[in-house]
Structure formats: structure tokens, C-alpha cells
Legacy VTK file of the C-alpha trace (Angstrom):
# vtk DataFile Version 3.0
C-alpha trace
ASCII
DATASET POLYDATA
POINTS 85 float
81.993 78.551 110.312
84.246 80.980 108.713
81.248 82.546 106.988
79.493 82.975 110.294
82.369 84.672 111.857
82.825 86.955 108.759
79.207 87.943 108.857
78.942 88.409 112.783
78.062 91.852 114.096
80.305 90.806 117.034
83.517 90.454 114.983
85.117 93.654 116.416
84.356 92.426 120.025
86.057 88.999 119.194
89.059 90.725 117.687
89.630 92.714 121.051
88.773 90.083 123.415
91.671 88.305 125.267
90.472 84.902 124.064
88.259 85.660 121.119
91.008 87.167 119.190
92.591 83.719 119.014
89.548 82.208 117.400
89.567 85.206 114.713
93.429 84.341 114.228
92.971 80.804 113.766
89.933 81.353 111.444
92.202 83.723 109.213
94.747 80.813 108.911
92.139 78.363 108.054
90.459 80.600 105.367
91.337 80.235 101.678
90.739 82.159 98.473
87.863 84.522 98.192
86.587 83.417 101.604
89.936 84.664 103.108
89.567 87.890 101.251
86.178 88.515 102.540
87.179 87.567 106.104
90.061 90.268 105.752
87.546 92.709 104.535
85.326 92.101 107.403
88.186 92.498 109.903
89.233 95.754 108.220
85.618 97.088 108.160
85.628 96.374 112.070
88.732 98.760 112.569
86.750 101.846 113.354
85.187 100.105 116.209
88.422 99.379 117.769
89.383 102.096 120.179
92.744 100.727 121.200
95.264 101.756 118.713
97.534 99.003 119.703
95.269 96.428 118.975
94.423 97.940 115.569
98.160 98.014 114.733
98.636 94.495 115.736
95.691 93.329 113.534
96.995 95.332 110.621
100.291 93.323 111.114
98.341 90.026 111.369
96.639 90.709 108.318
99.717 91.892 106.379
101.347 88.699 107.434
98.574 86.567 106.444
98.536 87.895 102.754
102.345 87.573 102.206
102.912 84.427 100.045
106.409 82.902 99.667
108.214 85.764 101.540
110.039 85.982 104.720
107.752 86.571 107.523
108.572 88.286 110.788
105.986 86.359 112.635
105.173 82.645 111.613
101.666 82.107 110.421
101.227 79.120 112.831
101.809 81.316 115.914
99.160 83.454 117.612
99.794 87.092 118.502
99.325 87.902 122.250
97.107 91.002 122.294
97.508 93.173 125.050
94.849 95.962 125.479
LINES 1 86
85 0 1 2 3 4 5 6 7 8 9 10 11 12 13 14 15 16 17 18 19 20 21 22 23 24 25 26 27 28 29 30 31 32 33 34 35 36 37 38 39 40 41 42 43 44 45 46 47 48 49 50 51 52 53 54 55 56 57 58 59 60 61 62 63 64 65 66 67 68 69 70 71 72 73 74 75 76 77 78 79 80 81 82 83 84
């Protein structure tokens, strides 16, 4: 399932969608190793298609928090961000 979302041409739509973004966030939490790195790269490649700067910044924070290991996080990795377009 993670590979299907990673390879989806609709990833940028999911990232911006009021409910789809939760699917992407959950997928990011479940992904491990190279699969997670590939997923993060796919999310970052979709940034140019996201016109709302607030959503882009929020996703940059989500990615940053997901790659921190063993450090104090401002946002628990078990919580979802609420995106407000």
C-alpha cells in the first residue's frame, strides 16, 4: 500500500485534501527504512504542485518531525496535523 501511494500521480491531491492528508500522514508513520525515504522524496516532489504555502510549510514540518530520531519533538508522531487550507 505504501508503494502505491508513493507512486500515485494523485499524491499532491491527497496531501491537500481535508481527509486524504490523514492517509498520507498515517502512511508516513507506518513506512520504515528505504520505503520511508522514498515516500518522503515523493511528498517533497509534490511540493511545487501545492499552491497553498501554509500546507507546504505544514508538510515540511511533518517531514522534519518524521525524520527526527531520539530527539524531543514539538509534535507527537502519533498525532495528526490538522491542515487548514
